N, C-alpha and C positions, 0 to 999 in steps of 0.2 A: 947360779942364775935362776930367777923365779920362773916357774912354769905357767904358761897361759893355756886356758882351756877354751875350746870352741863351745858353742851352745849345745851341740850334740854330746860332747864329752861331759859337760856339766850335768846335763839331763840324766846321764847314766848313773850319777851319784845318788839321785833321788827318785825312788819308785813313784810313779804317778805324775812326775814333772816332765813335760815334753819340751822340745825346742820351741814349739808354738807358745807354750806357757811363758817361757823365758822372753820370747818376742813381745808378748802382751805386757809382761812386767816392764820391759824396756820402754815400751810405748807409754805406760802409766807412770814411769819414773820410780818404780819399786824394784825389789829384788837386789841382787848384788850389783856393785858397780861394774861397769863394762867399758870397753873402748873399741874403737874401730881402727883397723889397719887396712886402708883401701876399702874394699867392699866387704871385708870380713870382720866379724864381731868376735871379741875375745874377752875372757874373764881372768883376771890375775888371781892366783891362789890366795894371796894375802887379802884381797878384797872379798873373796868367797869366805875365808875364815872369819873376817870381821863381820860379815853379814850373818853367818851362822851363829856367832857369839851374841849378836844383837837379837836374833830370833829366840835363843835360849833365855836371854835376859828378859825379853818381853813376855815369854811364856811363864817364867817364874814370877814376874810381877802380877800377871793375871791370876795366878794361883795363890798369891800371898793373901793371908787373911786381912780383912779391913780392920784398921784400928779406929775405934770409936772414941770421940772426945769425952773427956770427963771422968 
């Protein structure tokens, strides 16, 4: 069974990221996918892994040299 993390548990994975940052990201519609169970917010590990992979992909794309036409 997949593990679900609370915002506090997820914030512990990333120095400098707080539960308030995660709340702001939820409000903006950014950050990892999340779900609500009653009044509690959770993040699935698979959604966290997908979000992390996308962050790596975007960072690599920003570092990639531009190819000039011609």
